matplotlib code that plots the C-alpha trace (Angstrom):
import matplotlib.pyplot as plt

x = [0.2, 1.4, 1.7, -1.1, -3.5, -2.5, -3.4, -6.8, -7.8, -6.4, -8.1, -11.3, -12.8, -15.6, -17.5, -17.0, -19.4, -21.8, -25.4, -28.4, -32.3, -35.6, -38.9, -42.6, -43.9, -47.2, -49.7, -49.0, -45.9, -47.5, -47.9, -50.9, -50.0, -50.2, -46.5, -44.1, -43.2, -39.6, -38.8, -39.6, -37.0, -34.5, -35.2, -34.6, -31.5, -29.9, -30.6, -28.7, -25.9, -25.7, -25.8, -23.1, -20.5, -21.1, -20.3, -17.1, -15.9, -17.2, -18.6, -21.6, -21.8, -23.7, -24.8, -22.5, -23.8, -25.9, -25.0, -26.7, -30.3, -32.0, -35.3, -34.9, -38.3, -41.4, -41.9, -45.3, -47.3, -46.8, -43.2, -40.4, -37.5, -34.1, -31.3, -27.6, -25.0, -21.2, -18.4, -16.9, -14.5, -12.7, -11.1, -9.5, -12.8, -15.4, -16.8, -18.8, -21.5, -22.9, -26.5, -28.4, -32.3, -34.3, -37.8, -39.1, -42.9, -43.1, -45.8, -43.9, -40.5, -39.5, -36.7, -36.2, -33.2, -35.0, -32.1, -28.2, -26.9, -23.7, -24.1, -21.0, -20.9, -18.6, -17.4, -18.0, -16.9, -19.2, -18.3, -19.3, -15.8, -14.8, -12.8, -10.3, -11.8, -10.3, -8.8, -10.4, -9.1, -10.3, -10.1, -11.9, -12.1, -15.5, -14.1, -11.4, -13.7, -16.1, -13.3, -11.9, -15.3, -15.5, -12.1, -13.5, -16.7, -14.8, -12.6, -15.4, -17.1, -14.0, -13.8, -17.3, -16.8, -13.7, -15.2, -18.4, -17.3, -19.3, -16.7, -14.8, -17.9, -18.6, -21.6, -20.7, -18.1, -20.9, -23.6, -22.8, -23.7, -27.0, -28.0, -28.7, -31.2, -34.8, -33.7, -33.8, -30.9, -32.3, -29.4, -29.3]
y = [0.1, 3.5, 6.1, 8.2, 5.3, 4.9, 8.4, 8.3, 5.5, 7.5, 11.0, 11.4, 14.6, 16.4, 16.1, 12.2, 11.7, 14.8, 13.9, 15.7, 14.6, 16.1, 15.1, 16.7, 17.4, 15.5, 16.1, 13.0, 14.7, 17.5, 18.9, 20.0, 23.4, 22.4, 22.8, 19.9, 18.2, 19.1, 15.2, 14.4, 16.6, 15.6, 12.0, 12.7, 14.7, 11.7, 9.6, 11.8, 12.3, 8.5, 8.2, 10.9, 9.5, 5.8, 7.0, 8.5, 5.9, 2.9, 1.7, 1.7, 4.6, 5.9, 9.1, 10.3, 13.9, 16.6, 20.3, 23.5, 22.6, 25.9, 25.7, 29.1, 28.7, 26.6, 24.1, 23.9, 21.1, 20.8, 22.3, 20.4, 20.0, 19.7, 18.4, 19.0, 17.1, 17.1, 16.0, 19.0, 17.5, 14.1, 12.9, 9.2, 7.5, 10.2, 12.8, 15.9, 16.0, 19.5, 19.6, 22.4, 22.0, 24.4, 24.4, 25.5, 26.6, 24.5, 26.7, 30.2, 28.9, 30.7, 29.0, 29.5, 28.3, 26.2, 24.8, 24.0, 21.4, 19.4, 15.7, 13.8, 10.5, 7.5, 4.7, 1.2, -2.3, -5.4, -5.9, -2.5, -1.3, 2.0, 2.2, 4.8, 6.8, 8.4, 12.0, 14.8, 16.5, 20.2, 22.1, 25.4, 28.4, 27.1, 23.7, 25.4, 27.5, 24.5, 22.3, 25.4, 25.8, 22.2, 22.6, 25.5, 23.8, 20.9, 23.0, 25.2, 21.4, 20.3, 23.3, 23.4, 19.8, 20.4, 23.8, 22.1, 18.6, 17.4, 16.5, 19.9, 22.2, 24.6, 26.6, 29.1, 30.4, 31.0, 32.5, 36.1, 35.4, 33.9, 37.0, 38.6, 35.8, 34.7, 32.3, 31.8, 29.5, 27.7, 25.4, 24.4]
z = [-0.1, -0.9, 1.6, -0.3, 0.2, 3.7, 4.1, 2.5, 5.0, 8.0, 7.1, 5.4, 3.8, 5.5, 2.2, 2.3, 5.1, 4.8, 4.8, 3.7, 4.4, 3.8, 5.1, 4.7, 8.2, 8.7, 11.2, 13.0, 14.0, 15.6, 19.4, 20.9, 19.8, 16.1, 15.5, 14.8, 18.0, 19.1, 20.2, 16.7, 15.3, 17.8, 16.6, 13.1, 14.3, 16.1, 13.0, 10.8, 13.0, 13.3, 9.6, 9.2, 12.0, 10.7, 7.4, 8.5, 10.8, 9.0, 12.1, 14.4, 16.5, 19.7, 20.7, 23.7, 24.2, 22.6, 22.9, 22.2, 21.2, 20.4, 18.7, 17.0, 14.8, 15.1, 12.3, 10.6, 9.5, 5.8, 5.5, 4.0, 6.7, 5.5, 7.9, 6.7, 8.8, 8.8, 10.7, 12.5, 14.8, 15.4, 18.5, 19.0, 19.0, 19.0, 16.5, 16.7, 14.2, 13.3, 12.2, 10.6, 10.4, 8.1, 7.2, 3.8, 3.2, -0.2, -1.3, -0.8, -1.0, 2.1, 4.1, 7.9, 10.2, 12.9, 14.8, 14.9, 17.0, 18.0, 18.4, 20.1, 18.6, 19.6, 17.1, 18.3, 17.3, 17.4, 21.0, 22.1, 22.7, 21.6, 18.3, 16.6, 14.0, 11.0, 11.0, 9.5, 6.2, 6.2, 2.8, 3.8, 6.1, 7.5, 8.5, 10.2, 12.0, 13.0, 14.4, 16.4, 18.0, 18.8, 20.8, 22.6, 23.5, 24.7, 26.8, 28.3, 28.9, 30.9, 32.9, 34.1, 35.0, 36.9, 38.5, 39.5, 40.4, 43.3, 45.9, 45.6, 45.2, 47.8, 47.3, 49.7, 47.2, 44.8, 46.8, 46.0, 42.3, 42.9, 44.6, 41.3, 40.3, 41.2, 43.6, 47.3, 48.8, 51.9, 52.7, 56.5]

ax = plt.figure().add_subplot(projection="3d")
ax.plot(x, y, z, "-o")
ax.set_aspect("equal")
plt.show()
């Protein structure tokens, strides 16, 4: 095997695992308010994250975490929802799949951004053990920005876990911060 062929198995382009799905939103997927249920959208997002991560890693993948699920605009019955997924970051056994959700009014052509989220997926073998994933070939400015944003989010998560680690946490160090919020602390 030549070095170039070995590189191709160790690294993959973002475009090689990009996924796009579209689905018409039906009344059966609506909530009591007549909008598409957020849980249904999350289910679709988990499916596309799985497909994207599995395509990149060539293995079964599981969802490890979901970051930043903000429902920006409601999705209406009859709109065409399109989800775009790509690998934004790879670690040793994990990948962050960025997902953008858009809804299109198929009568007017109006498209609205409804959600962007980040799913951390972990590659698994047939025995359920985590396995190494290929690296990522980034070939544009947007890819570099996305990878760096993932690094920052990972750093922030690590700092939050460290700062608020249960055994080391002392609420007294933070009570002054809570004074500005609508909360009453009643610790004996």
